[in-house]
C-alpha positions as CSV (number, residue, x, y, z in Angstrom):
1,M,289.8,240.9,188.5
2,R,287.4,238.5,186.8
3,K,288.2,235.8,189.4
4,I,287.4,238.3,192.2
5,V,284.0,239.2,190.6
6,V,283.0,235.6,190.0
7,L,284.1,234.6,193.6
8,Y,282.1,237.5,195.1
9,L,278.9,236.6,193.1
10,V,279.2,232.9,194.0
11,C,279.5,233.9,197.7
12,M,276.5,236.2,197.4
13,L,274.3,233.6,195.7
14,S,275.4,230.8,198.0
15,T,274.7,233.0,201.0
16,S,271.3,233.8,199.6
17,G,270.6,230.1,199.4
18,V,271.6,229.5,203.0
19,F,269.4,232.2,204.3
20,S,266.5,231.8,201.9
21,Q,264.8,228.9,203.8
22,N,261.1,229.9,204.1
23,K,262.0,233.2,202.2
24,Y,260.2,234.4,199.1
25,T,260.7,237.3,196.7
26,I,258.3,240.0,195.7
27,S,259.2,241.9,192.5
28,G,257.6,244.1,189.9
29,Y,257.4,247.6,188.4
30,V,256.2,250.9,189.8
31,K,254.3,253.1,187.2
32,D,252.3,256.3,186.9
33,A,248.7,255.0,186.6
34,Q,247.7,257.9,184.3
35,N,250.4,257.5,181.5
36,G,252.2,254.2,182.2
37,E,255.6,256.0,182.8
38,T,257.8,253.9,185.1
39,L,258.9,255.8,188.3
40,I,262.6,255.9,189.0
41,G,263.6,255.8,192.7
42,A,260.2,255.0,194.1
43,S,260.4,253.6,197.6
44,I,258.9,250.2,198.6
45,T,258.9,249.5,202.3
46,V,257.3,247.0,204.6
47,S,255.1,248.3,207.4
48,G,256.8,247.8,210.7
49,K,260.3,247.3,209.2
50,T,263.0,249.7,208.5
51,K,264.6,248.0,205.5
52,G,263.2,248.6,202.1
53,I,264.2,249.1,198.5
54,T,264.0,251.7,195.7
55,T,263.2,251.1,192.1
56,N,266.0,251.1,189.5
57,Q,266.3,253.2,186.4
58,Y,263.6,251.2,184.8
59,G,261.1,251.2,187.7
60,F,261.9,247.6,188.7
61,Y,262.2,246.4,192.3
62,S,262.8,243.2,194.2
63,I,262.5,242.5,197.9
64,T,262.9,239.2,199.8
65,L,261.1,238.4,203.0
66,L,260.3,235.5,205.3
67,S,256.9,233.9,204.6
68,G,254.0,235.6,206.3
69,D,251.5,238.4,205.9
70,Y,252.8,241.9,205.0
71,N,251.6,245.4,204.1
72,L,253.8,246.7,201.3
73,V,253.9,250.5,201.1
74,C,255.0,252.3,197.9
75,T,255.7,256.1,198.0
76,Y,256.9,258.6,195.4
77,A,256.9,262.3,195.5
78,G,253.8,264.0,194.0
79,F,251.9,260.7,194.2
80,Q,249.5,259.2,196.8
81,P,251.1,256.4,198.8
82,K,249.8,253.0,198.0
83,V,249.5,250.1,200.4
84,I,249.0,246.5,199.3
85,A,248.3,243.6,201.6
86,I,250.3,240.5,200.6
87,K,250.2,236.9,201.9
88,L,253.7,235.7,201.2
89,D,253.7,232.0,200.7
90,G,255.7,231.9,197.5
91,D,257.4,234.2,195.0
92,K,255.0,236.9,193.8
93,Q,254.9,239.6,191.1
94,Q,253.3,242.8,192.3
95,N,253.2,246.0,190.2
96,F,252.2,249.4,191.7
97,D,250.1,251.8,189.6
98,M,250.5,255.2,191.4
99,L,248.0,258.0,191.4
100,T,249.0,261.7,191.6
101,R,248.4,263.8,194.7
102,E,246.7,266.7,192.8
103,A,243.8,266.7,195.3
104,L,246.2,267.2,198.3
105,T,247.1,270.7,199.6
106,E,250.5,269.7,200.9
107,V,253.3,270.1,198.4
108,I,256.2,267.7,198.4
109,V,258.9,268.6,196.0
110,S,261.5,265.9,196.9
111,T,261.6,262.7,194.8
112,K,263.3,260.8,197.6
113,K,261.8,258.5,200.1
114,R,261.3,259.6,203.7
115,D,264.6,260.2,205.4
116,A,266.5,259.2,202.2
117,N,269.2,261.9,202.7
118,V,269.8,260.5,206.2
119,K,269.3,256.8,205.6
120,S,271.1,256.4,202.3
121,A,274.8,255.8,202.2
122,Q,275.1,257.9,199.0
123,M,276.7,261.3,199.4
124,G,276.4,264.4,197.3
125,K,273.4,263.1,195.3
126,F,270.4,265.2,194.2
127,N,267.3,264.1,192.4
128,L,265.4,267.0,190.9
129,P,261.8,266.4,189.6
130,I,261.2,268.0,186.3
131,E,258.2,269.9,187.6
132,Q,260.4,271.6,190.2
133,I,262.9,272.5,187.4
134,K,260.1,274.1,185.4
135,A,259.1,276.2,188.4
136,V,262.5,277.9,188.8
137,P,262.8,281.3,187.0
138,A,264.3,280.8,183.6
139,F,266.6,282.9,181.4
140,M,264.4,284.4,178.6
141,G,261.6,282.0,179.7
142,E,263.5,278.9,178.5
143,V,263.4,276.2,181.2
144,D,266.9,274.9,181.6
145,L,267.8,272.0,183.8
146,L,271.5,272.8,183.8
147,K,270.7,276.3,185.2
148,T,268.8,274.7,188.0
149,I,271.7,272.3,188.7
150,Q,274.0,275.3,189.0
151,L,271.9,276.4,192.1
152,L,273.1,273.4,194.1
153,P,276.0,273.6,196.5
154,G,279.4,272.5,195.0
155,V,278.2,273.2,191.5
156,R,279.0,276.5,189.8
157,N,278.4,278.0,186.4
158,A,281.1,278.9,183.9
159,G,280.1,282.5,183.7
160,E,277.2,284.8,182.7
161,G,274.7,282.9,180.6
162,S,276.8,279.8,180.3
163,A,275.4,276.2,180.4
164,G,278.7,274.7,181.5
165,I,279.0,273.4,185.1
166,Y,282.1,273.0,187.3
167,V,281.8,270.6,190.2
168,R,284.1,270.6,193.2
169,G,287.1,272.1,191.4
170,G,286.8,270.1,188.2
171,G,286.6,271.3,184.7
172,P,283.5,271.0,182.4
173,D,285.0,267.8,180.7
174,Q,285.1,266.1,184.1
175,N,281.3,265.7,184.3
176,L,279.8,262.6,182.8
177,I,276.5,263.8,181.3
178,L,274.2,261.0,180.1
179,L,271.0,261.3,178.1
180,D,269.4,257.8,178.1
181,D,272.9,256.3,178.7
182,A,274.4,258.2,175.8
183,P,277.3,260.6,176.7
184,V,276.7,264.2,175.7
185,Y,279.9,266.1,174.8
186,N,278.6,269.6,174.3
187,T,275.6,270.7,176.4
188,G,275.2,274.3,175.2
189,H,273.1,276.1,172.6
190,L,273.9,279.7,171.6
191,F,277.6,279.4,172.6
192,G,276.6,278.0,176.0
193,F,273.8,280.4,176.9
194,F,271.1,277.6,176.8
195,S,271.4,273.9,177.4
196,I,270.4,271.3,174.8
197,F,267.9,269.6,177.1
198,N,264.2,270.1,176.3
199,S,262.4,269.9,179.6
200,D,259.2,268.5,177.9
201,A,261.1,265.3,176.9
202,I,262.8,264.8,180.3
203,K,261.5,262.4,183.0
204,N,264.2,262.3,185.7
205,V,267.4,264.2,186.5
206,S,270.0,262.8,189.0
207,L,273.2,264.5,190.0
208,I,276.0,262.7,191.9
209,K,279.0,264.9,192.9
210,G,280.5,262.7,195.6
211,G,281.1,259.0,196.1
212,M,280.4,258.2,192.5
213,P,279.1,254.6,192.3
214,A,281.2,252.0,190.3
215,Q,278.6,251.7,187.6
216,Y,279.8,255.2,186.4
217,G,283.3,256.0,185.2
218,G,285.4,257.9,182.8
219,R,285.1,261.2,184.5
220,L,286.6,262.8,187.7
221,S,284.0,265.1,189.1
222,S,280.3,264.2,188.7
223,V,277.6,262.3,187.0
224,L,274.5,263.9,185.6
225,D,272.1,261.1,184.6
226,I,269.1,262.3,182.6
227,S,266.3,260.0,181.6
228,M,263.8,260.8,178.8
229,K,260.1,260.2,179.1
230,E,258.8,256.9,177.6
231,G,255.5,258.2,176.3
232,N,252.0,257.9,177.4
233,D,250.7,254.3,176.9
234,K,247.1,255.1,177.9
235,K,246.1,258.0,175.6
236,F,247.4,260.6,173.1
237,Q,248.8,263.8,174.6
238,I,250.1,267.0,173.1
239,D,252.2,269.5,175.1
240,G,253.8,272.7,173.9
241,G,254.8,276.3,174.5
242,I,255.5,279.6,172.8
243,G,258.2,281.7,174.4
244,L,260.2,284.8,173.8
245,I,262.8,283.2,171.6
246,A,261.7,279.6,171.0
247,S,258.7,277.4,170.6
248,R,258.4,273.7,171.4
249,I,255.9,270.8,171.0
250,S,255.7,267.3,172.2
251,I,253.4,264.5,171.0
252,Q,253.1,261.2,172.8
253,G,250.7,258.3,173.0
254,P,250.2,254.6,172.7
255,I,251.3,252.5,169.7
256,K,249.5,249.6,171.4
257,K,247.6,250.5,174.5
258,N,249.4,249.4,177.8
259,K,252.0,247.7,175.7
260,A,253.9,250.2,173.5
261,S,254.2,253.9,173.4
262,F,256.1,256.8,171.8
263,I,257.1,260.4,172.4
264,V,258.5,263.0,169.9
265,S,259.5,266.4,171.2
266,A,260.9,269.3,169.2
267,R,262.1,272.8,169.9
268,R,263.3,275.6,167.7
269,T,264.3,279.2,168.1
270,Y,263.2,282.0,165.8
271,I,265.8,284.6,166.5
272,D,266.7,284.7,162.8
273,A,263.1,285.2,161.7
274,L,262.6,288.1,164.2
275,I,265.8,289.9,163.6
276,K,266.4,289.6,159.9
277,P,263.6,292.0,158.8
278,A,265.0,294.6,161.1
279,I,268.5,294.6,159.7
280,K,269.1,297.2,156.9
281,K,270.8,296.1,153.7
282,T,273.5,298.7,154.4
283,S,274.4,297.2,157.8
284,A,277.5,295.1,158.3
285,F,275.3,292.4,159.9
286,Y,273.0,292.1,156.8
287,G,273.0,288.5,155.7
288,S,273.7,287.0,159.1
289,G,271.4,284.6,160.9
290,Y,271.4,282.2,163.8
291,Y,269.1,279.5,165.1
292,F,269.1,276.2,167.1
293,Y,266.8,273.3,167.3
294,D,266.4,270.0,169.2
295,L,264.6,266.8,168.4
296,N,264.0,264.0,171.0
297,A,262.3,260.8,170.2
298,K,261.6,257.5,172.0
299,I,259.6,254.4,171.6
300,N,259.2,251.4,173.8
301,Y,257.6,248.0,173.5
302,R,256.8,245.5,176.3
303,F,256.9,242.0,174.9
304,S,256.1,240.5,178.3
305,E,256.5,241.2,182.0
306,K,260.1,240.0,181.5
307,D,261.2,241.7,178.3
308,R,261.0,245.4,177.2
309,L,262.7,247.2,174.4
310,Y,263.5,250.9,174.3
311,L,264.7,253.0,171.3
312,S,265.6,256.6,171.9
313,G,267.5,259.4,170.2
314,Y,268.4,263.0,170.3
315,F,269.5,265.3,167.4
316,G,270.3,269.0,167.9
317,R,272.1,271.7,165.9
318,D,273.2,275.3,166.2
319,V,273.6,277.0,162.8
320,F,275.2,280.4,162.2
321,D,275.1,281.8,158.6
322,F,276.5,284.9,157.0
323,V,275.7,285.5,153.3
324,N,276.6,288.9,151.9
325,G,276.5,289.2,148.2
326,K,278.2,292.6,148.2
327,Q,281.3,291.1,149.8
328,S,281.0,287.7,148.0
329,L,281.5,286.1,151.4
330,N,279.6,283.1,152.6
331,V,280.1,281.6,156.1
332,N,278.3,278.6,157.6
333,I,279.1,277.4,161.1
334,P,277.0,274.4,162.2
335,W,277.6,272.3,165.4
336,G,275.7,269.9,167.5
337,N,275.1,266.5,169.0
338,A,273.4,263.3,167.8
339,T,272.7,260.3,170.1
340,G,270.9,257.0,169.6
341,T,270.2,254.4,172.3
342,M,268.8,250.9,172.1
343,R,268.1,249.1,175.4
344,W,266.7,245.7,176.1
345,N,265.5,244.9,179.7
346,H,265.2,241.3,180.7
347,V,264.0,239.9,184.1
348,F,266.0,236.6,184.4
349,N,264.2,235.8,187.7
350,K,262.7,237.5,190.7
351,R,266.1,238.6,191.9
352,L,268.1,239.3,188.8
353,F,267.3,242.1,186.3
354,G,269.5,242.7,183.2
355,N,269.8,245.6,180.8
356,T,271.7,245.5,177.5
357,T,272.5,248.8,175.9
358,A,273.9,249.8,172.5
359,V,274.8,253.5,172.1
360,Y,275.8,255.7,169.2
361,N,276.8,259.4,169.9
362,S,278.6,262.1,168.1
363,Y,279.5,265.7,168.4
364,N,280.7,267.8,165.4
365,F,281.8,271.3,164.8
366,A,282.4,272.8,161.4
367,F,283.5,276.1,160.0
368,K,282.9,276.7,156.2
369,A,283.7,279.8,154.4
370,S,284.0,280.8,150.8
371,Q,284.8,284.0,148.9
372,N,285.0,284.2,145.2
373,S,287.0,281.0,144.1
374,F,288.5,280.3,147.6
375,D,286.9,277.8,150.0
376,V,288.1,276.7,153.4
377,K,286.7,274.2,155.9
378,L,287.7,273.5,159.5
379,A,286.2,270.4,161.3
380,S,286.5,268.8,164.7
381,G,284.5,266.4,166.8
382,I,284.2,263.0,168.5
383,R,282.2,259.9,167.7
384,D,281.5,256.9,169.9
385,M,279.9,253.4,169.5
386,S,279.3,251.6,172.8
387,L,277.9,248.3,174.1
388,K,277.0,247.9,177.7
389,Q,275.7,245.2,179.9
390,D,274.3,245.8,183.5
391,F,272.8,243.5,186.0
392,D,270.8,244.3,189.2
393,L,270.9,241.5,191.7
394,Y,268.8,241.4,194.9
395,P,270.3,238.4,196.8
396,F,268.3,239.2,200.0
397,T,266.9,242.1,201.9
398,G,269.5,244.7,202.7
399,H,271.7,244.0,199.7
400,K,271.4,245.5,196.2
401,V,274.2,244.3,194.0
402,K,275.0,245.8,190.6
403,F,277.6,244.5,188.2
404,G,278.4,244.7,184.5
405,G,280.8,246.1,181.8
406,I,281.0,248.5,178.9
407,Y,283.1,248.8,175.8
408,T,283.4,252.0,173.6
409,Y,285.1,252.6,170.3
410,H,286.2,256.3,170.0
411,R,287.0,258.3,166.9
412,F,288.5,261.8,167.6
413,T,288.8,264.6,165.1
414,P,290.5,267.4,167.2
415,S,291.1,269.7,164.3
416,V,291.2,269.2,160.5
417,V,291.5,271.9,157.9
418,S,291.1,271.7,154.2
419,G,290.4,274.0,151.3
420,K,290.7,274.8,147.6
421,Q,291.2,277.7,145.2
422,D,290.0,277.1,141.7
423,S,291.4,273.7,140.8
424,V,294.1,273.7,143.5
425,V,293.1,271.5,146.5
426,F,294.6,272.2,150.0
427,N,294.4,269.0,152.1
428,P,297.4,268.9,154.4
429,Q,298.5,265.6,156.0
430,N,298.2,266.8,159.6
431,A,297.4,263.3,161.0
432,Q,294.9,264.7,163.5
433,I,292.3,261.9,163.5
434,K,292.8,259.5,166.4
435,F,291.1,256.2,167.3
436,A,290.9,254.4,170.6
437,H,289.3,251.5,172.6
438,E,287.9,252.0,176.1
439,A,286.4,249.3,178.3
440,A,285.5,248.8,182.0
441,V,284.0,246.1,184.3
442,Y,282.5,246.9,187.7
443,L,280.9,245.4,190.8
444,Q,279.1,247.3,193.5
445,D,277.1,246.4,196.6
446,D,274.7,248.6,198.6
447,W,274.6,246.8,201.9
448,E,272.4,247.9,204.8
449,I,274.1,245.9,207.6
450,N,271.7,247.1,210.3
451,D,269.7,250.2,211.2
452,K,272.9,252.0,212.1
453,I,275.4,251.0,209.4
454,N,275.0,251.2,205.6
455,I,278.0,250.6,203.4
456,H,278.2,251.1,199.6
457,T,281.3,249.5,198.1
458,G,282.4,249.2,194.6
459,I,285.4,248.3,192.4
460,R,285.9,249.2,188.8
461,Y,288.7,248.3,186.4
462,S,289.0,250.5,183.3
463,W,291.2,250.1,180.3
464,F,292.1,252.4,177.4
465,Q,294.1,251.9,174.2
466,Q,295.1,254.3,171.5
467,I,295.2,252.5,168.1
468,G,296.1,253.2,164.6
469,E,295.8,254.3,161.8
470,H,298.3,257.0,163.0
471,K,301.7,258.5,162.4
472,I,304.1,259.6,165.0
473,Y,306.7,262.1,163.8
474,T,310.2,262.8,165.1
475,T,311.2,266.5,164.8
476,D,314.2,268.7,165.3
477,D,314.4,271.6,167.8
478,N,312.6,273.9,165.3
479,G,309.7,271.5,164.9
480,N,310.7,270.3,161.5
481,R,309.6,266.7,160.8
482,L,312.6,264.3,160.3
483,D,311.0,260.8,160.3
484,S,307.8,259.0,161.2
485,T,306.6,255.8,162.7
486,V,303.5,254.4,160.9
487,Y,300.8,252.5,162.8
488,K,298.3,250.5,160.7
489,A,294.6,250.5,161.3
490,G,293.8,248.8,164.6
491,Q,297.4,248.5,165.7
492,P,298.0,249.3,169.4
493,I,300.0,252.5,170.1
494,K,299.6,253.1,173.8
495,T,297.7,251.3,176.6
496,Y,296.5,252.5,180.0
497,G,294.4,251.0,182.8
498,G,293.8,250.8,186.5
499,L,291.6,250.0,189.4
500,E,289.1,252.5,190.6
501,P,287.9,251.6,194.2
502,R,285.0,253.4,195.8
503,I,283.5,253.1,199.3
504,T,280.9,255.1,201.1
505,L,279.9,254.5,204.7
506,R,276.9,255.8,206.7
507,Y,276.4,255.6,210.4
508,A,273.0,256.6,211.7
509,I,273.1,258.3,215.1
510,N,269.3,258.3,215.3
511,D,266.3,258.3,212.9
512,E,267.0,262.0,212.0
513,T,270.8,262.2,212.1
514,S,273.7,260.4,210.3
515,I,277.3,260.9,209.4
516,K,278.8,259.7,206.2
517,G,282.3,259.4,204.6
518,S,283.5,258.3,201.2
519,V,286.7,257.7,199.3
520,T,286.7,257.5,195.5
521,R,289.4,257.0,192.8
522,N,288.6,257.9,189.2
523,L,290.4,257.7,185.9
524,Q,289.6,259.9,182.9
525,Y,290.9,259.0,179.4
526,I,289.4,261.7,177.3
527,H,289.9,265.4,177.8
528,L,288.5,268.8,176.7
529,V,291.2,271.4,176.1
530,S,290.0,275.0,176.1
531,N,291.4,278.5,175.8
532,S,288.3,280.0,177.4
533,G,286.4,280.0,180.7
534,T,283.3,278.5,179.1
535,T,282.4,275.5,177.0
536,L,282.5,276.7,173.4
537,P,282.0,274.7,170.2
538,T,285.6,275.4,169.3
539,D,287.0,273.5,172.3
540,L,288.7,270.3,171.4
541,W,288.2,266.7,172.7
542,V,291.4,264.7,172.7
543,P,292.1,261.1,173.9
544,S,294.9,259.8,176.1
545,T,297.9,259.0,173.8
546,Y,301.6,258.2,174.0
547,I,302.0,261.9,175.0
548,V,298.7,262.6,176.9
549,K,298.3,260.5,180.1
550,P,294.9,259.8,181.7
551,Q,293.7,262.2,184.4
552,V,293.6,260.6,187.9
553,S,291.8,261.8,191.0
554,W,291.2,260.8,194.6
555,L,288.2,262.4,196.3
556,Y,287.7,262.3,200.1
557,A,284.5,263.5,201.6
558,A,282.7,263.5,205.0
559,G,279.5,265.0,206.1
560,L,276.8,265.4,208.7
561,F,273.1,264.9,207.6
562,K,270.2,265.9,209.8
563,N,266.5,266.4,209.3
564,F,264.1,268.5,211.4
565,K,260.4,268.7,212.1
566,D,259.3,265.4,210.7
567,N,261.6,265.7,207.7
568,T,260.2,269.1,206.7
569,Y,263.8,270.4,206.7
570,E,266.7,268.5,205.3
571,T,270.2,269.8,206.1
572,S,273.7,268.6,205.3
573,L,277.2,269.9,205.9
574,E,279.8,268.2,203.7
575,F,283.6,268.6,203.6
576,Y,285.7,267.4,200.7
577,Y,289.3,267.2,199.4
578,K,290.2,266.3,195.8
579,R,293.6,265.9,194.2
580,M,294.1,265.5,190.5
581,Q,297.0,264.4,188.4
582,N,297.8,264.9,184.7
583,Q,295.8,268.0,184.2
584,I,296.1,269.6,180.7
585,E,296.5,273.2,179.6
586,Y,297.9,274.9,176.5
587,K,301.5,276.0,176.7
588,E,302.2,279.6,177.5
589,G,301.8,281.8,174.4
590,Y,299.9,279.1,172.5
591,T,298.3,280.2,169.2
592,P,296.0,277.9,167.2
593,N,297.7,276.0,164.4
594,T,295.7,273.5,162.4
595,L,298.8,272.2,160.6
596,E,300.3,270.5,163.6
597,D,299.0,267.9,166.1
598,T,297.3,269.9,168.9
599,E,298.8,267.6,171.7
600,Q,302.3,269.1,170.8
601,S,301.0,272.3,172.3
602,F,299.9,270.8,175.7
603,T,301.6,271.0,179.0
604,F,300.8,268.9,182.0
605,G,300.5,269.5,185.8
606,K,298.4,268.8,188.8
607,G,295.4,270.3,190.7
608,W,293.7,270.1,194.0
609,S,290.5,271.4,195.5
610,Y,288.9,271.5,199.0
611,G,286.0,273.1,200.7
612,A,282.8,272.8,202.6
613,E,279.1,272.8,201.4
614,L,276.0,273.6,203.4
615,F,272.6,272.6,202.1
616,V,269.2,273.5,203.8
617,N,266.1,272.2,202.0
618,K,262.5,272.7,202.9
619,T,260.5,269.9,201.4
620,K,256.9,270.3,202.7
621,G,254.2,272.9,202.8
622,R,253.1,275.7,200.4
623,F,256.4,277.4,200.8
624,T,259.4,275.2,199.8
625,G,262.9,275.8,198.5
626,W,266.6,275.6,199.5
627,V,269.7,277.4,200.4
628,G,273.1,276.2,199.2
629,Y,276.4,277.7,200.2
630,S,279.9,276.6,199.2
631,L,283.3,277.8,200.6
632,S,286.1,276.3,198.4
633,W,289.6,276.6,197.0
634,T,290.7,275.3,193.6
635,W,294.4,275.3,192.6
636,R,296.5,274.3,189.6
637,K,300.3,273.9,189.4
638,F,302.2,273.4,186.1
639,A,306.0,273.4,185.8
640,A,305.8,275.2,182.5
641,L,303.3,277.8,183.6
642,N,303.3,280.7,186.0
643,F,307.0,280.1,186.8
644,G,306.1,276.8,188.3
645,E,304.1,278.3,191.1
646,K,300.5,277.3,192.0
647,Y,297.7,279.6,190.9
648,P,293.9,279.6,191.3
649,A,292.0,277.8,188.6
650,K,289.9,280.0,186.3
651,Y,286.7,278.5,188.0
652,D,288.0,278.9,191.5
653,R,285.3,280.7,193.5
654,R,285.8,281.3,197.2
655,N,282.1,282.0,198.1
656,D,279.1,280.7,196.3
657,L,275.5,281.2,197.5
658,S,272.2,280.2,196.0
659,V,268.7,280.8,197.5
660,V,265.7,279.2,195.8
661,A,262.1,279.9,197.0
662,L,258.9,278.3,195.7
663,F,255.5,279.4,196.9
664,E,252.1,278.1,196.0
665,L,249.5,280.8,196.7
666,N,246.6,278.7,195.4
667,K,245.8,276.3,192.6
668,R,246.0,279.1,190.1
669,W,249.1,281.0,191.1
670,K,252.6,279.8,191.9
671,F,255.6,282.1,192.5
672,S,259.3,281.5,192.6
673,G,262.5,283.4,193.1
674,T,266.2,282.8,193.0
675,F,269.2,284.8,194.3
676,V,272.8,283.9,193.5
677,Y,276.0,285.4,194.7
678,G,279.6,284.3,193.8
679,T,283.1,285.6,194.2
680,G,284.3,287.0,190.9
681,N,286.2,284.7,188.5
682,A,289.9,284.6,188.5
683,A,291.5,286.5,185.6
684,T,294.8,287.2,184.0
685,L,295.0,291.0,183.1
686,P,297.6,293.5,181.9
687,Q,299.3,295.2,184.9
688,R,301.9,297.4,183.1
689,F,301.9,299.3,179.9
690,Y,305.0,300.4,177.9
691,I,305.6,302.5,174.8
692,V,308.0,300.6,172.5
693,N,308.8,302.3,169.2
694,G,305.6,304.3,169.5
695,I,303.5,301.2,170.0
696,L,301.6,300.5,173.3
697,T,302.8,297.2,174.7
698,Q,301.3,295.5,177.7
699,E,302.8,293.2,180.4
700,Y,300.4,290.6,181.8
701,S,300.1,289.6,185.4
702,R,300.8,286.1,186.6
703,I,298.0,283.5,185.8
704,N,294.7,284.4,187.4
705,E,296.3,286.9,189.7
706,Y,293.3,289.2,189.6
707,R,289.6,288.8,190.4
708,L,286.7,290.2,188.4
709,P,283.9,291.9,190.4
710,S,281.6,289.6,192.3
711,Y,278.6,288.1,190.6
712,H,275.1,288.4,191.9
713,R,271.6,288.3,190.5
714,L,267.9,288.1,191.5
715,D,265.2,286.4,189.4
716,F,261.5,286.1,189.8
717,A,258.8,284.0,188.1
718,A,255.0,283.6,188.4
719,I,253.0,280.7,186.9
720,N,249.3,281.3,186.3
721,S,247.1,278.2,185.6
722,P,243.6,279.3,184.6
723,K,240.8,277.6,186.5
724,K,240.5,274.0,185.4
725,N,237.4,272.6,183.9
726,E,237.5,268.9,184.0
727,K,235.3,268.7,180.9
728,R,237.8,270.7,178.9
729,K,240.7,268.6,177.5
730,F,242.7,271.7,176.5
731,K,244.7,273.2,179.4
732,T,247.0,276.2,179.4
733,E,249.3,278.1,181.7
734,W,251.2,281.4,181.5
735,V,254.7,281.8,182.8
736,F,255.9,285.3,183.6
737,S,259.6,285.8,184.5
738,I,262.1,288.5,185.2
739,Y,265.8,287.7,184.8
740,N,268.2,290.0,186.7
741,V,265.5,292.0,188.5
742,Y,267.7,294.9,189.7
743,S,269.7,294.9,186.4
744,R,273.1,294.0,188.0
745,Q,275.9,294.7,185.4
746,N,277.8,291.4,186.0
747,P,281.2,291.2,184.3
748,Y,281.6,289.0,181.2
749,F,285.1,290.1,180.5
750,I,287.5,293.1,180.9
751,Y,289.3,294.9,178.2
752,F,291.5,298.0,178.0
753,D,290.8,301.0,175.9
754,Q,293.3,303.7,174.9
755,T,292.7,307.3,174.0
756,G,295.0,310.1,173.1
757,S,298.6,309.9,171.7
758,P,301.9,308.9,173.4
759,Y,303.6,311.6,171.4
760,D,302.0,314.6,173.1
761,G,301.5,313.0,176.5
762,T,297.7,312.6,176.2
763,L,297.7,308.8,176.1
764,K,295.2,307.3,178.6
765,V,294.6,303.6,179.2
766,Q,291.4,302.6,180.9
767,G,290.0,299.3,181.8
768,K,286.4,298.7,180.8
769,Q,283.9,296.0,181.7
770,V,281.6,294.2,179.2
771,S,278.3,292.9,180.6
772,L,275.8,290.9,178.7
773,F,272.3,290.9,180.3
774,P,270.4,293.7,181.9
775,V,266.9,293.1,183.3
776,I,265.1,290.8,180.9
777,P,261.3,290.2,181.3
778,A,259.8,287.2,179.5
779,V,256.5,285.5,179.0
780,T,255.8,281.9,177.9
781,W,252.4,280.3,177.0
782,N,252.2,276.6,177.7
783,F,249.5,274.3,176.5
784,K,248.5,270.7,176.9
785,F,245.7,268.5,175.6
């Protein structure tokens, strides 16, 4: 593999040399002139030519042209286009400082360059500007980027109020969610009702659900790449807001003007402070409390035009407490994520950009309880340390090559229990903690062959190894341990690896129409095993081991992309088929047992998903928005489940519709609305009831044989920005929202209630539906100065 990569790079560089006679390179950064933030995905084109380039994740670009006079045009959504005349008689460095389009009446909500959805080879990619995310109606007034992602075709939510996402038939663990290059393993607050991402700290959100580039790996379904703001390097700025259940504040500014900056953003709920005074001392809920908080921080320092250093981090926690002196019972349940990222950018030359990244991230869940002299603790989690090197190479116009590698050291704690009573300590040797190495190298090339054909190719080789310290037990038929094999710390136990090829092809029929196709193979070495339909803190992350094999998928996709009315309307129709091997579920009749290795309770099978996705997006004018519709099927088949027959996955949803409308009435008032409809979730329910020895006994259906009622909801929001006075530095806005306008009672789960007695013939069993949220109005006050 290494020889292939080296040979390819030598060929590219030598080809560059052959064709570089009388050619020179222009490179630099694109930034927001007001705050110095680099702009990701800004488009740089040459007047009169079709080929161009977009800035990378750090705002850097490089373009090579024949010597001569050119007009270089830089465009980015929400900013005024900037044209710079250049006499190209040698390599040049040219930065673009972009000004916002606040004075313009036309609203452009897309962050993509003109015709990007038609011209680009990438399929299934969406870039959402944070201002558009903030404009979408929010649950309880809390802006949530994952809720907005759920409104895109091919992406569905896990259920009422949940922050989990399911993409093209994949589970929640099959999405690679990155926050400044750090993987995030649990994205939900309040048991999944809110996401952990504070919109005030976010700069850019990019979702890829088809044709995943080779730079990303380790997941089967999608990539959600989230970049944090870098901080205003021109002046100090404070943003904040007070909402129905939470408040937030962000402070940013220069450490050294035009050279170094910082941002600190914090958010906390006050549900506990509001509810506690209202709970009577005689209530069973007295002593209980819940809150969550987030803290984002980032600093960056520009040593020169060639070297920049970034340090960023996130720390968030959910905490549930129950302290009741009357019952002598104390319960504490904290869980949350912590990430830290250090990145060094270096421009080696006009055509080669490098980025070195070191990442630490962890997710932990704990349950602590004590009563009188008895204490018990349950802990689970995952911790990573990673080192990554990426290079962007611009050999000549029409090529953008990216290559690099990543290494990660994993530590898994699927489930560990301990306790004590008086002086007796309970600390079972359940051998749950596991360790592993994971590494990958990749090479990809985005090659615009001509105006008609664009091809994006990539190859990735990934490798995974479970290592000691670990014990493998041999057991008898009753599960009793007979013997064990001991692996010392660092000693290899099981190794996996494989190639992951990716290719995406675009053929342009004309300037407004193109067809695309892609084939992608992915390997996934870590897995989330859940008993529920949502991502809960108690779900377990487990590695591939001598028992658990890596998940494997092949994704095939094809689509038609067409724009109308000078790119005012973007449309796409995509078809996909995905097959997955080594899917994991718990065995039938599983009950949690912290004294044995959880992987002894797994069973393995296969899955497949297929469907079509329609997307219509209006990008210009005072009235914007989109319509997304998905028609899909998602199946699972396990030899040890459902009598070996296929069954619909719990997140299978035949029809999924989202409508998003944004309207700017004037500079003071903006309105938005969303409507969602989805086929009800698949469910396993009792279908027969028997009286056995006077006890009501139920017989369950086959897996997911039933459907819950369909899900639909309408939300509204209005944003009022008081008339601006340029002399006033303090600016405010009011956000009014209504969640579930017509108070639809959407099902959360179904249970069966019994009344009467079987002895006198009056027994009645009735199914009842539990719904969570009726109509919920909310108001949020935002400020900035």
